[in-house]
N, CA, C, O and CB atoms as a CASP TS submission, in Angstrom:
PFRMAT TS
TARGET T0000
AUTHOR 0000-0000-0000
METHOD Language model
MODEL 1
PARENT N/A
ATOM      1  N   ARG     1      27.843  -9.538  10.087  1.00  0.00           N
ATOM      2  CA  ARG     1      29.230  -9.568  10.519  1.00  0.00           C
ATOM      3  C   ARG     1      29.660 -10.969  10.908  1.00  0.00           C
ATOM      4  O   ARG     1      30.845 -11.214  11.136  1.00  0.00           O
ATOM      5  CB  ARG     1      29.440  -8.620  11.678  1.00  0.00           C
ATOM      6  N   GLY     2      28.722 -11.880  10.987  1.00  0.00           N
ATOM      7  CA  GLY     2      29.025 -13.236  11.412  1.00  0.00           C
ATOM      8  C   GLY     2      29.758 -14.037  10.359  1.00  0.00           C
ATOM      9  O   GLY     2      30.003 -13.568   9.247  1.00  0.00           O
ATOM     10  N   LYS     3      30.101 -15.250  10.732  1.00  0.00           N
ATOM     11  CA  LYS     3      30.852 -16.117   9.841  1.00  0.00           C
ATOM     12  C   LYS     3      29.979 -17.176   9.180  1.00  0.00           C
ATOM     13  O   LYS     3      30.486 -18.050   8.476  1.00  0.00           O
ATOM     14  CB  LYS     3      31.966 -16.779  10.597  1.00  0.00           C
ATOM     15  N   SER     4      28.687 -17.104   9.401  1.00  0.00           N
ATOM     16  CA  SER     4      27.775 -18.107   8.871  1.00  0.00           C
ATOM     17  C   SER     4      27.835 -18.176   7.350  1.00  0.00           C
ATOM     18  O   SER     4      27.949 -17.153   6.674  1.00  0.00           O
ATOM     19  CB  SER     4      26.358 -17.812   9.321  1.00  0.00           C
ATOM     20  N   ARG     5      27.757 -19.391   6.822  1.00  0.00           N
ATOM     21  CA  ARG     5      27.735 -19.598   5.384  1.00  0.00           C
ATOM     22  C   ARG     5      26.350 -20.023   4.910  1.00  0.00           C
ATOM     23  O   ARG     5      26.167 -20.362   3.740  1.00  0.00           O
ATOM     24  CB  ARG     5      28.770 -20.639   4.985  1.00  0.00           C
ATOM     25  N   GLN     6      25.377 -20.007   5.815  1.00  0.00           N
ATOM     26  CA  GLN     6      24.020 -20.363   5.425  1.00  0.00           C
ATOM     27  C   GLN     6      23.493 -19.320   4.448  1.00  0.00           C
ATOM     28  O   GLN     6      23.719 -18.122   4.622  1.00  0.00           O
ATOM     29  CB  GLN     6      23.094 -20.478   6.665  1.00  0.00           C
ATOM     30  N   ARG     7      22.796 -19.781   3.430  1.00  0.00           N
ATOM     31  CA  ARG     7      22.302 -18.883   2.384  1.00  0.00           C
ATOM     32  C   ARG     7      21.427 -17.768   2.959  1.00  0.00           C
ATOM     33  O   ARG     7      21.489 -16.629   2.496  1.00  0.00           O
ATOM     34  CB  ARG     7      21.516 -19.675   1.343  1.00  0.00           C
ATOM     35  N   GLN     8      20.616 -18.093   3.961  1.00  0.00           N
ATOM     36  CA  GLN     8      19.726 -17.084   4.530  1.00  0.00           C
ATOM     37  C   GLN     8      20.496 -15.961   5.214  1.00  0.00           C
ATOM     38  O   GLN     8      19.934 -14.894   5.464  1.00  0.00           O
ATOM     39  CB  GLN     8      18.774 -17.728   5.519  1.00  0.00           C
ATOM     40  N   VAL     9      21.752 -16.178   5.516  1.00  0.00           N
ATOM     41  CA  VAL     9      22.597 -15.148   6.124  1.00  0.00           C
ATOM     42  C   VAL     9      23.579 -14.581   5.099  1.00  0.00           C
ATOM     43  O   VAL     9      23.789 -13.370   5.043  1.00  0.00           O
ATOM     44  CB  VAL     9      23.362 -15.722   7.336  1.00  0.00           C
ATOM     45  N   SER    10      24.172 -15.443   4.300  1.00  0.00           N
ATOM     46  CA  SER    10      25.228 -14.996   3.391  1.00  0.00           C
ATOM     47  C   SER    10      24.699 -14.138   2.242  1.00  0.00           C
ATOM     48  O   SER    10      25.362 -13.181   1.842  1.00  0.00           O
ATOM     49  CB  SER    10      25.958 -16.194   2.830  1.00  0.00           C
ATOM     50  N   PHE    11      23.535 -14.454   1.709  1.00  0.00           N
ATOM     51  CA  PHE    11      23.007 -13.665   0.593  1.00  0.00           C
ATOM     52  C   PHE    11      22.716 -12.216   1.006  1.00  0.00           C
ATOM     53  O   PHE    11      23.136 -11.297   0.302  1.00  0.00           O
ATOM     54  CB  PHE    11      21.733 -14.316   0.048  1.00  0.00           C
ATOM     55  N   PRO    12      22.012 -11.981   2.120  1.00  0.00           N
ATOM     56  CA  PRO    12      21.819 -10.582   2.543  1.00  0.00           C
ATOM     57  C   PRO    12      23.145  -9.865   2.827  1.00  0.00           C
ATOM     58  O   PRO    12      23.269  -8.665   2.580  1.00  0.00           O
ATOM     59  CB  PRO    12      20.939 -10.534   3.791  1.00  0.00           C
ATOM     60  N   ARG    13      24.131 -10.602   3.345  1.00  0.00           N
ATOM     61  CA  ARG    13      25.449 -10.003   3.587  1.00  0.00           C
ATOM     62  C   ARG    13      26.086  -9.595   2.258  1.00  0.00           C
ATOM     63  O   ARG    13      26.703  -8.534   2.164  1.00  0.00           O
ATOM     64  CB  ARG    13      26.376 -10.996   4.353  1.00  0.00           C
ATOM     65  N   GLN    14      25.939 -10.431   1.238  1.00  0.00           N
ATOM     66  CA  GLN    14      26.481 -10.106  -0.078  1.00  0.00           C
ATOM     67  C   GLN    14      25.781  -8.876  -0.666  1.00  0.00           C
ATOM     68  O   GLN    14      26.423  -8.019  -1.272  1.00  0.00           O
ATOM     69  CB  GLN    14      26.335 -11.308  -1.028  1.00  0.00           C
ATOM     70  N   VAL    15      24.473  -8.799  -0.482  1.00  0.00           N
ATOM     71  CA  VAL    15      23.719  -7.631  -0.957  1.00  0.00           C
ATOM     72  C   VAL    15      24.213  -6.374  -0.247  1.00  0.00           C
ATOM     73  O   VAL    15      24.395  -5.331  -0.875  1.00  0.00           O
ATOM     74  CB  VAL    15      22.193  -7.824  -0.724  1.00  0.00           C
ATOM     75  N   ALA    16      24.426  -6.474   1.057  1.00  0.00           N
ATOM     76  CA  ALA    16      24.902  -5.325   1.824  1.00  0.00           C
ATOM     77  C   ALA    16      26.294  -4.896   1.361  1.00  0.00           C
ATOM     78  O   ALA    16      26.570  -3.700   1.264  1.00  0.00           O
ATOM     79  CB  ALA    16      24.921  -5.656   3.323  1.00  0.00           C
ATOM     80  N   MET    17      27.163  -5.848   1.077  1.00  0.00           N
ATOM     81  CA  MET    17      28.496  -5.517   0.566  1.00  0.00           C
ATOM     82  C   MET    17      28.388  -4.817  -0.780  1.00  0.00           C
ATOM     83  O   MET    17      29.076  -3.827  -1.027  1.00  0.00           O
ATOM     84  CB  MET    17      29.362  -6.783   0.440  1.00  0.00           C
ATOM     85  N   TYR    18      27.537  -5.324  -1.639  1.00  0.00           N
ATOM     86  CA  TYR    18      27.316  -4.743  -2.961  1.00  0.00           C
ATOM     87  C   TYR    18      26.830  -3.303  -2.831  1.00  0.00           C
ATOM     88  O   TYR    18      27.328  -2.409  -3.516  1.00  0.00           O
ATOM     89  CB  TYR    18      26.300  -5.583  -3.760  1.00  0.00           C
ATOM     90  N   LEU    19      25.853  -3.083  -1.947  1.00  0.00           N
ATOM     91  CA  LEU    19      25.325  -1.736  -1.749  1.00  0.00           C
ATOM     92  C   LEU    19      26.367  -0.800  -1.153  1.00  0.00           C
ATOM     93  O   LEU    19      26.459   0.359  -1.556  1.00  0.00           O
ATOM     94  CB  LEU    19      24.103  -1.781  -0.852  1.00  0.00           C
ATOM     95  N   CYS    20      27.152  -1.290  -0.199  1.00  0.00           N
ATOM     96  CA  CYS    20      28.212  -0.459   0.389  1.00  0.00           C
ATOM     97  C   CYS    20      29.194  -0.013  -0.675  1.00  0.00           C
ATOM     98  O   CYS    20      29.550   1.164  -0.748  1.00  0.00           O
ATOM     99  CB  CYS    20      28.952  -1.222   1.499  1.00  0.00           C
ATOM    100  N   LYS    21      29.624  -0.935  -1.485  1.00  0.00           N
ATOM    101  CA  LYS    21      30.602  -0.607  -2.519  1.00  0.00           C
ATOM    102  C   LYS    21      29.989   0.326  -3.554  1.00  0.00           C
ATOM    103  O   LYS    21      30.674   1.214  -4.061  1.00  0.00           O
ATOM    104  CB  LYS    21      31.125  -1.885  -3.195  1.00  0.00           C
ATOM    105  N   GLY    22      28.719   0.143  -3.874  1.00  0.00           N
ATOM    106  CA  GLY    22      28.058   0.980  -4.864  1.00  0.00           C
ATOM    107  C   GLY    22      27.722   2.376  -4.357  1.00  0.00           C
ATOM    108  O   GLY    22      27.832   3.351  -5.101  1.00  0.00           O
ATOM    109  N   LEU    23      27.318   2.475  -3.110  1.00  0.00           N
ATOM    110  CA  LEU    23      26.896   3.762  -2.559  1.00  0.00           C
ATOM    111  C   LEU    23      28.059   4.585  -2.012  1.00  0.00           C
ATOM    112  O   LEU    23      27.967   5.808  -1.907  1.00  0.00           O
ATOM    113  CB  LEU    23      25.881   3.541  -1.467  1.00  0.00           C
ATOM    114  N   ILE    24      29.145   3.914  -1.666  1.00  0.00           N
ATOM    115  CA  ILE    24      30.322   4.616  -1.139  1.00  0.00           C
ATOM    116  C   ILE    24      31.535   4.172  -1.969  1.00  0.00           C
ATOM    117  O   ILE    24      32.350   3.373  -1.508  1.00  0.00           O
ATOM    118  CB  ILE    24      30.537   4.313   0.409  1.00  0.00           C
ATOM    119  N   PRO    25      31.645   4.694  -3.192  1.00  0.00           N
ATOM    120  CA  PRO    25      32.678   4.192  -4.115  1.00  0.00           C
ATOM    121  C   PRO    25      34.118   4.441  -3.674  1.00  0.00           C
ATOM    122  O   PRO    25      35.032   3.782  -4.168  1.00  0.00           O
ATOM    123  CB  PRO    25      32.482   4.813  -5.449  1.00  0.00           C
ATOM    124  N   ASN    26      34.334   5.377  -2.757  1.00  0.00           N
ATOM    125  CA  ASN    26      35.712   5.628  -2.328  1.00  0.00           C
ATOM    126  C   ASN    26      36.211   4.610  -1.304  1.00  0.00           C
ATOM    127  O   ASN    26      37.382   4.646  -0.927  1.00  0.00           O
ATOM    128  CB  ASN    26      35.820   7.019  -1.748  1.00  0.00           C
ATOM    129  N   LEU    27      35.339   3.698  -0.845  1.00  0.00           N
ATOM    130  CA  LEU    27      35.781   2.621   0.047  1.00  0.00           C
ATOM    131  C   LEU    27      36.481   1.542  -0.771  1.00  0.00           C
ATOM    132  O   LEU    27      36.013   1.167  -1.846  1.00  0.00           O
ATOM    133  CB  LEU    27      34.579   2.018   0.833  1.00  0.00           C
ATOM    134  N   SER    28      37.580   1.057  -0.268  1.00  0.00           N
ATOM    135  CA  SER    28      38.258  -0.049  -0.943  1.00  0.00           C
ATOM    136  C   SER    28      37.557  -1.355  -0.596  1.00  0.00           C
ATOM    137  O   SER    28      36.772  -1.420   0.350  1.00  0.00           O
ATOM    138  CB  SER    28      39.760  -0.110  -0.547  1.00  0.00           C
ATOM    139  N   LEU    29      37.846  -2.381  -1.362  1.00  0.00           N
ATOM    140  CA  LEU    29      37.278  -3.701  -1.085  1.00  0.00           C
ATOM    141  C   LEU    29      37.705  -4.184   0.305  1.00  0.00           C
ATOM    142  O   LEU    29      36.922  -4.808   1.019  1.00  0.00           O
ATOM    143  CB  LEU    29      37.714  -4.719  -2.167  1.00  0.00           C
ATOM    144  N   SER    30      38.928  -3.895   0.672  1.00  0.00           N
ATOM    145  CA  SER    30      39.434  -4.295   1.984  1.00  0.00           C
ATOM    146  C   SER    30      38.678  -3.587   3.106  1.00  0.00           C
ATOM    147  O   SER    30      38.374  -4.197   4.132  1.00  0.00           O
ATOM    148  CB  SER    30      40.933  -3.996   2.091  1.00  0.00           C
ATOM    149  N   GLU    31      38.376  -2.310   2.917  1.00  0.00           N
ATOM    150  CA  GLU    31      37.640  -1.559   3.940  1.00  0.00           C
ATOM    151  C   GLU    31      36.218  -2.082   4.101  1.00  0.00           C
ATOM    152  O   GLU    31      35.707  -2.178   5.217  1.00  0.00           O
ATOM    153  CB  GLU    31      37.609  -0.070   3.586  1.00  0.00           C
ATOM    154  N   VAL    32      35.585  -2.419   2.987  1.00  0.00           N
ATOM    155  CA  VAL    32      34.240  -2.994   3.058  1.00  0.00           C
ATOM    156  C   VAL    32      34.308  -4.338   3.777  1.00  0.00           C
ATOM    157  O   VAL    32      33.480  -4.621   4.644  1.00  0.00           O
ATOM    158  CB  VAL    32      33.625  -3.160   1.634  1.00  0.00           C
ATOM    159  N   GLY    33      35.278  -5.158   3.426  1.00  0.00           N
ATOM    160  CA  GLY    33      35.438  -6.466   4.068  1.00  0.00           C
ATOM    161  C   GLY    33      35.676  -6.347   5.557  1.00  0.00           C
ATOM    162  O   GLY    33      35.138  -7.129   6.340  1.00  0.00           O
ATOM    163  N   GLU    34      36.473  -5.383   5.948  1.00  0.00           N
ATOM    164  CA  GLU    34      36.757  -5.166   7.371  1.00  0.00           C
ATOM    165  C   GLU    34      35.484  -4.785   8.121  1.00  0.00           C
ATOM    166  O   GLU    34      35.281  -5.204   9.261  1.00  0.00           O
ATOM    167  CB  GLU    34      37.828  -4.070   7.550  1.00  0.00           C
ATOM    168  N   ALA    35      34.633  -3.998   7.485  1.00  0.00           N
ATOM    169  CA  ALA    35      33.374  -3.584   8.113  1.00  0.00           C
ATOM    170  C   ALA    35      32.413  -4.763   8.290  1.00  0.00           C
ATOM    171  O   ALA    35      31.509  -4.707   9.123  1.00  0.00           O
ATOM    172  CB  ALA    35      32.704  -2.491   7.279  1.00  0.00           C
ATOM    173  N   PHE    36      32.606  -5.813   7.518  1.00  0.00           N
ATOM    174  CA  PHE    36      31.758  -6.992   7.610  1.00  0.00           C
ATOM    175  C   PHE    36      32.454  -8.135   8.343  1.00  0.00           C
ATOM    176  O   PHE    36      32.377  -9.294   7.937  1.00  0.00           O
ATOM    177  CB  PHE    36      31.344  -7.442   6.223  1.00  0.00           C
ATOM    178  N   GLY    37      33.110  -7.794   9.393  1.00  0.00           N
ATOM    179  CA  GLY    37      33.684  -8.823  10.259  1.00  0.00           C
ATOM    180  C   GLY    37      35.022  -9.351   9.811  1.00  0.00           C
ATOM    181  O   GLY    37      35.359 -10.498  10.105  1.00  0.00           O
ATOM    182  N   GLY    38      35.796  -8.546   9.106  1.00  0.00           N
ATOM    183  CA  GLY    38      37.134  -8.970   8.706  1.00  0.00           C
ATOM    184  C   GLY    38      37.156  -9.869   7.488  1.00  0.00           C
ATOM    185  O   GLY    38      38.063 -10.686   7.336  1.00  0.00           O
ATOM    186  N   LYS    39      36.166  -9.728   6.618  1.00  0.00           N
ATOM    187  CA  LYS    39      36.158 -10.529   5.389  1.00  0.00           C
ATOM    188  C   LYS    39      37.291 -10.075   4.479  1.00  0.00           C
ATOM    189  O   LYS    39      37.689  -8.910   4.499  1.00  0.00           O
ATOM    190  CB  LYS    39      34.791 -10.415   4.655  1.00  0.00           C
ATOM    191  N   ASP    40      37.800 -10.997   3.692  1.00  0.00           N
ATOM    192  CA  ASP    40      38.868 -10.717   2.746  1.00  0.00           C
ATOM    193  C   ASP    40      38.332  -9.884   1.578  1.00  0.00           C
ATOM    194  O   ASP    40      37.141  -9.936   1.268  1.00  0.00           O
ATOM    195  CB  ASP    40      39.496 -12.031   2.235  1.00  0.00           C
ATOM    196  N   HIS    41      39.213  -9.119   0.934  1.00  0.00           N
ATOM    197  CA  HIS    41      38.771  -8.289  -0.185  1.00  0.00           C
ATOM    198  C   HIS    41      38.226  -9.125  -1.336  1.00  0.00           C
ATOM    199  O   HIS    41      37.356  -8.668  -2.078  1.00  0.00           O
ATOM    200  CB  HIS    41      39.915  -7.425  -0.677  1.00  0.00           C
ATOM    201  N   THR    42      38.734 -10.349  -1.491  1.00  0.00           N
ATOM    202  CA  THR    42      38.236 -11.198  -2.566  1.00  0.00           C
ATOM    203  C   THR    42      36.804 -11.666  -2.285  1.00  0.00           C
ATOM    204  O   THR    42      36.043 -11.920  -3.219  1.00  0.00           O
ATOM    205  CB  THR    42      39.159 -12.405  -2.755  1.00  0.00           C
ATOM    206  N   THR    43      36.439 -11.780  -1.024  1.00  0.00           N
ATOM    207  CA  THR    43      35.073 -12.132  -0.655  1.00  0.00           C
ATOM    208  C   THR    43      34.124 -11.013  -1.067  1.00  0.00           C
ATOM    209  O   THR    43      33.029 -11.270  -1.567  1.00  0.00           O
ATOM    210  CB  THR    43      34.966 -12.405   0.862  1.00  0.00           C
ATOM    211  N   VAL    44      34.548  -9.774  -0.855  1.00  0.00           N
ATOM    212  CA  VAL    44      33.739  -8.616  -1.235  1.00  0.00           C
ATOM    213  C   VAL    44      33.629  -8.551  -2.754  1.00  0.00           C
ATOM    214  O   VAL    44      32.550  -8.293  -3.289  1.00  0.00           O
ATOM    215  CB  VAL    44      34.349  -7.301  -0.673  1.00  0.00           C
ATOM    216  N   LEU    45      34.730  -8.781  -3.446  1.00  0.00           N
ATOM    217  CA  LEU    45      34.728  -8.776  -4.909  1.00  0.00           C
ATOM    218  C   LEU    45      33.761  -9.833  -5.441  1.00  0.00           C
ATOM    219  O   LEU    45      32.973  -9.555  -6.345  1.00  0.00           O
ATOM    220  CB  LEU    45      36.153  -9.026  -5.457  1.00  0.00           C
ATOM    221  N   TYR    46      33.818 -11.038  -4.885  1.00  0.00           N
ATOM    222  CA  TYR    46      32.922 -12.119  -5.293  1.00  0.00           C
ATOM    223  C   TYR    46      31.465 -11.729  -5.045  1.00  0.00           C
ATOM    224  O   TYR    46      30.607 -11.957  -5.897  1.00  0.00           O
ATOM    225  CB  TYR    46      33.265 -13.419  -4.537  1.00  0.00           C
ATOM    226  N   ALA    47      31.188 -11.144  -3.883  1.00  0.00           N
ATOM    227  CA  ALA    47      29.825 -10.733  -3.544  1.00  0.00           C
ATOM    228  C   ALA    47      29.311  -9.709  -4.550  1.00  0.00           C
ATOM    229  O   ALA    47      28.179  -9.816  -5.023  1.00  0.00           O
ATOM    230  CB  ALA    47      29.771 -10.153  -2.117  1.00  0.00           C
ATOM    231  N   CYS    48      30.130  -8.727  -4.877  1.00  0.00           N
ATOM    232  CA  CYS    48      29.721  -7.686  -5.827  1.00  0.00           C
ATOM    233  C   CYS    48      29.455  -8.279  -7.208  1.00  0.00           C
ATOM    234  O   CYS    48      28.478  -7.917  -7.864  1.00  0.00           O
ATOM    235  CB  CYS    48      30.799  -6.592  -5.924  1.00  0.00           C
ATOM    236  N   GLN    49      30.311  -9.176  -7.643  1.00  0.00           N
ATOM    237  CA  GLN    49      30.132  -9.808  -8.948  1.00  0.00           C
ATOM    238  C   GLN    49      28.883 -10.676  -8.969  1.00  0.00           C
ATOM    239  O   GLN    49      28.137 -10.667  -9.948  1.00  0.00           O
ATOM    240  CB  GLN    49      31.358 -10.645  -9.308  1.00  0.00           C
ATOM    241  N   LYS    50      28.651 -11.423  -7.900  1.00  0.00           N
ATOM    242  CA  LYS    50      27.500 -12.317  -7.824  1.00  0.00           C
ATOM    243  C   LYS    50      26.197 -11.524  -7.833  1.00  0.00           C
ATOM    244  O   LYS    50      25.258 -11.889  -8.541  1.00  0.00           O
ATOM    245  CB  LYS    50      27.581 -13.191  -6.566  1.00  0.00           C
ATOM    246  N   ILE    51      26.129 -10.458  -7.067  1.00  0.00           N
ATOM    247  CA  ILE    51      24.913  -9.657  -7.004  1.00  0.00           C
ATOM    248  C   ILE    51      24.701  -8.911  -8.320  1.00  0.00           C
ATOM    249  O   ILE    51      23.565  -8.799  -8.782  1.00  0.00           O
ATOM    250  CB  ILE    51      24.977  -8.666  -5.827  1.00  0.00           C
ATOM    251  N   ALA    52      25.765  -8.401  -8.931  1.00  0.00           N
ATOM    252  CA  ALA    52      25.649  -7.720 -10.224  1.00  0.00           C
ATOM    253  C   ALA    52      25.107  -8.676 -11.280  1.00  0.00           C
ATOM    254  O   ALA    52      24.277  -8.293 -12.105  1.00  0.00           O
ATOM    255  CB  ALA    52      27.017  -7.153 -10.667  1.00  0.00           C
ATOM    256  N   GLN    53      25.574  -9.907 -11.254  1.00  0.00           N
ATOM    257  CA  GLN    53      25.089 -10.922 -12.191  1.00  0.00           C
ATOM    258  C   GLN    53      23.615 -11.221 -11.933  1.00  0.00           C
ATOM    259  O   GLN    53      22.834 -11.368 -12.873  1.00  0.00           O
ATOM    260  CB  GLN    53      25.927 -12.215 -12.077  1.00  0.00           C
ATOM    261  N   SER    54      23.243 -11.309 -10.677  1.00  0.00           N
ATOM    262  CA  SER    54      21.856 -11.570 -10.306  1.00  0.00           C
ATOM    263  C   SER    54      20.949 -10.437 -10.770  1.00  0.00           C
ATOM    264  O   SER    54      19.856 -10.681 -11.281  1.00  0.00           O
ATOM    265  CB  SER    54      21.734 -11.759  -8.791  1.00  0.00           C
ATOM    266  N   VAL    55      21.402  -9.201 -10.592  1.00  0.00           N
ATOM    267  CA  VAL    55      20.633  -8.023 -11.006  1.00  0.00           C
ATOM    268  C   VAL    55      20.464  -8.004 -12.523  1.00  0.00           C
ATOM    269  O   VAL    55      19.404  -7.637 -13.029  1.00  0.00           O
ATOM    270  CB  VAL    55      21.324  -6.724 -10.528  1.00  0.00           C
ATOM    271  N   ALA    56      21.501  -8.396 -13.240  1.00  0.00           N
ATOM    272  CA  ALA    56      21.454  -8.381 -14.699  1.00  0.00           C
ATOM    273  C   ALA    56      20.486  -9.425 -15.262  1.00  0.00           C
ATOM    274  O   ALA    56      19.901  -9.222 -16.326  1.00  0.00           O
ATOM    275  CB  ALA    56      22.842  -8.616 -15.261  1.00  0.00           C
ATOM    276  N   SER    57      20.322 -10.519 -14.561  1.00  0.00           N
ATOM    277  CA  SER    57      19.514 -11.609 -15.106  1.00  0.00           C
ATOM    278  C   SER    57      18.161 -11.797 -14.429  1.00  0.00           C
ATOM    279  O   SER    57      17.342 -12.587 -14.897  1.00  0.00           O
ATOM    280  CB  SER    57      20.275 -12.875 -15.011  1.00  0.00           C
ATOM    281  N   ASN    58      17.917 -11.079 -13.331  1.00  0.00           N
ATOM    282  CA  ASN    58      16.701 -11.314 -12.557  1.00  0.00           C
ATOM    283  C   ASN    58      15.994  -9.986 -12.281  1.00  0.00           C
ATOM    284  O   ASN    58      16.494  -9.144 -11.535  1.00  0.00           O
ATOM    285  CB  ASN    58      17.028 -12.043 -11.228  1.00  0.00           C
ATOM    286  N   THR    59      14.829  -9.817 -12.894  1.00  0.00           N
ATOM    287  CA  THR    59      14.084  -8.566 -12.743  1.00  0.00           C
ATOM    288  C   THR    59      13.670  -8.320 -11.303  1.00  0.00           C
ATOM    289  O   THR    59      13.731  -7.186 -10.830  1.00  0.00           O
ATOM    290  CB  THR    59      12.857  -8.578 -13.632  1.00  0.00           C
ATOM    291  N   ALA    60      13.251  -9.359 -10.599  1.00  0.00           N
ATOM    292  CA  ALA    60      12.817  -9.204  -9.203  1.00  0.00           C
ATOM    293  C   ALA    60      13.976  -8.742  -8.327  1.00  0.00           C
ATOM    294  O   ALA    60      13.804  -7.885  -7.461  1.00  0.00           O
ATOM    295  CB  ALA    60      12.241 -10.530  -8.663  1.00  0.00           C
ATOM    296  N   ALA    61      15.155  -9.311  -8.555  1.00  0.00           N
ATOM    297  CA  ALA    61      16.338  -8.905  -7.786  1.00  0.00           C
ATOM    298  C   ALA    61      16.683  -7.452  -8.086  1.00  0.00           C
ATOM    299  O   ALA    61      17.036  -6.696  -7.180  1.00  0.00           O
ATOM    300  CB  ALA    61      17.546  -9.821  -8.106  1.00  0.00           C
ATOM    301  N   ARG    62      16.585  -7.061  -9.346  1.00  0.00           N
ATOM    302  CA  ARG    62      16.880  -5.683  -9.739  1.00  0.00           C
ATOM    303  C   ARG    62      15.918  -4.709  -9.056  1.00  0.00           C
ATOM    304  O   ARG    62      16.337  -3.671  -8.545  1.00  0.00           O
ATOM    305  CB  ARG    62      16.795  -5.529 -11.272  1.00  0.00           C
ATOM    306  N   GLN    63      14.641  -5.048  -9.050  1.00  0.00           N
ATOM    307  CA  GLN    63      13.643  -4.185  -8.417  1.00  0.00           C
ATOM    308  C   GLN    63      13.875  -4.083  -6.915  1.00  0.00           C
ATOM    309  O   GLN    63      13.764  -3.001  -6.339  1.00  0.00           O
ATOM    310  CB  GLN    63      12.234  -4.708  -8.693  1.00  0.00           C
ATOM    311  N   THR    64      14.192  -5.199  -6.285  1.00  0.00           N
ATOM    312  CA  THR    64      14.456  -5.203  -4.845  1.00  0.00           C
ATOM    313  C   THR    64      15.663  -4.336  -4.512  1.00  0.00           C
ATOM    314  O   THR    64      15.615  -3.532  -3.581  1.00  0.00           O
ATOM    315  CB  THR    64      14.680  -6.636  -4.343  1.00  0.00           C
ATOM    316  N   LEU    65      16.740  -4.497  -5.263  1.00  0.00           N
ATOM    317  CA  LEU    65      17.939  -3.698  -5.013  1.00  0.00           C
ATOM    318  C   LEU    65      17.698  -2.214  -5.277  1.00  0.00           C
ATOM    319  O   LEU    65      18.192  -1.363  -4.537  1.00  0.00           O
ATOM    320  CB  LEU    65      19.091  -4.196  -5.877  1.00  0.00           C
ATOM    321  N   ASN    66      16.945  -1.904  -6.322  1.00  0.00           N
ATOM    322  CA  ASN    66      16.626  -0.500  -6.589  1.00  0.00           C
ATOM    323  C   ASN    66      15.817   0.100  -5.446  1.00  0.00           C
ATOM    324  O   ASN    66      16.034   1.248  -5.059  1.00  0.00           O
ATOM    325  CB  ASN    66      15.854  -0.365  -7.910  1.00  0.00           C
ATOM    326  N   LYS    67      14.881  -0.683  -4.906  1.00  0.00           N
ATOM    327  CA  LYS    67      14.067  -0.211  -3.789  1.00  0.00           C
ATOM    328  C   LYS    67      14.935   0.000  -2.543  1.00  0.00           C
ATOM    329  O   LYS    67      14.788   1.003  -1.846  1.00  0.00           O
ATOM    330  CB  LYS    67      12.930  -1.213  -3.490  1.00  0.00           C
ATOM    331  N   LEU    68      15.825  -0.936  -2.270  1.00  0.00           N
ATOM    332  CA  LEU    68      16.737  -0.799  -1.128  1.00  0.00           C
ATOM    333  C   LEU    68      17.624   0.431  -1.285  1.00  0.00           C
ATOM    334  O   LEU    68      17.799   1.206  -0.345  1.00  0.00           O
ATOM    335  CB  LEU    68      17.606  -2.059  -0.976  1.00  0.00           C
ATOM    336  N   GLU    69      18.177   0.599  -2.469  1.00  0.00           N
ATOM    337  CA  GLU    69      19.064   1.738  -2.700  1.00  0.00           C
ATOM    338  C   GLU    69      18.303   3.055  -2.558  1.00  0.00           C
ATOM    339  O   GLU    69      18.819   4.015  -1.986  1.00  0.00           O
ATOM    340  CB  GLU    69      19.707   1.643  -4.093  1.00  0.00           C
ATOM    341  N   LYS    70      17.089   3.099  -3.074  1.00  0.00           N
ATOM    342  CA  LYS    70      16.278   4.307  -2.950  1.00  0.00           C
ATOM    343  C   LYS    70      15.979   4.614  -1.479  1.00  0.00           C
ATOM    344  O   LYS    70      16.034   5.770  -1.060  1.00  0.00           O
ATOM    345  CB  LYS    70      14.964   4.154  -3.739  1.00  0.00           C
ATOM    346  N   THR    71      15.668   3.587  -0.707  1.00  0.00           N
ATOM    347  CA  THR    71      15.395   3.762   0.716  1.00  0.00           C
ATOM    348  C   THR    71      16.627   4.282   1.446  1.00  0.00           C
ATOM    349  O   THR    71      16.529   5.193   2.268  1.00  0.00           O
ATOM    350  CB  THR    71      14.929   2.442   1.338  1.00  0.00           C
ATOM    351  N   ILE    72      17.774   3.710   1.149  1.00  0.00           N
ATOM    352  CA  ILE    72      19.022   4.129   1.798  1.00  0.00           C
ATOM    353  C   ILE    72      19.354   5.565   1.424  1.00  0.00           C
ATOM    354  O   ILE    72      19.727   6.355   2.291  1.00  0.00           O
ATOM    355  CB  ILE    72      20.186   3.193   1.406  1.00  0.00           C
ATOM    356  N   ARG    73      19.228   5.909   0.173  1.00  0.00           N
ATOM    357  CA  ARG    73      19.547   7.272  -0.273  1.00  0.00           C
ATOM    358  C   ARG    73      18.603   8.301   0.335  1.00  0.00           C
ATOM    359  O   ARG    73      19.023   9.420   0.625  1.00  0.00           O
ATOM    360  CB  ARG    73      19.489   7.357  -1.798  1.00  0.00           C
ATOM    361  N   SER    74      17.337   7.947   0.535  1.00  0.00           N
ATOM    362  CA  SER    74      16.373   8.893   1.105  1.00  0.00           C
ATOM    363  C   SER    74      16.598   9.120   2.598  1.00  0.00           C
ATOM    364  O   SER    74      16.160  10.132   3.144  1.00  0.00           O
ATOM    365  CB  SER    74      14.955   8.394   0.874  1.00  0.00           C
ATOM    366  N   ASP    75      17.282   8.179   3.265  1.00  0.00           N
ATOM    367  CA  ASP    75      17.563   8.308   4.684  1.00  0.00           C
ATOM    368  C   ASP    75      18.780   9.172   4.965  1.00  0.00           C
ATOM    369  O   ASP    75      19.034   9.510   6.121  1.00  0.00           O
ATOM    370  CB  ASP    75      17.758   6.954   5.289  1.00  0.00           C
ATOM    371  N   ARG    76      19.517   9.527   3.969  1.00  0.00           N
ATOM    372  CA  ARG    76      20.748  10.318   4.157  1.00  0.00           C
ATOM    373  C   ARG    76      20.441  11.743   4.458  1.00  0.00           C
ATOM    374  O   ARG    76      21.355  12.546   4.644  1.00  0.00           O
ATOM    375  CB  ARG    76      21.630  10.247   2.938  1.00  0.00           C
TER
END
C-alpha cells in the first residue's frame, strides 16, 4: 500500500495487483488501485500488462505465479 518505487517493493505490488484483477474479475481497475493505497487505474493496468508480459516470456515467473494462484485459491 506504500508509495515506494523501489523494485523490491513495487514488483511484488504489481504481482498482487495482477492476481487481484485475475482472481476477482468483477473488480474494476479503479477499485484494485484504491485497495493498493489509492493508486490510479492506469497504474493497475500497467502492472497487469507488465506481469502478463513477464509470464509470457519467463518460465520461472509463470511457475511462481501459478504456485501463488494455486495457494490463494486453496485458501478460499
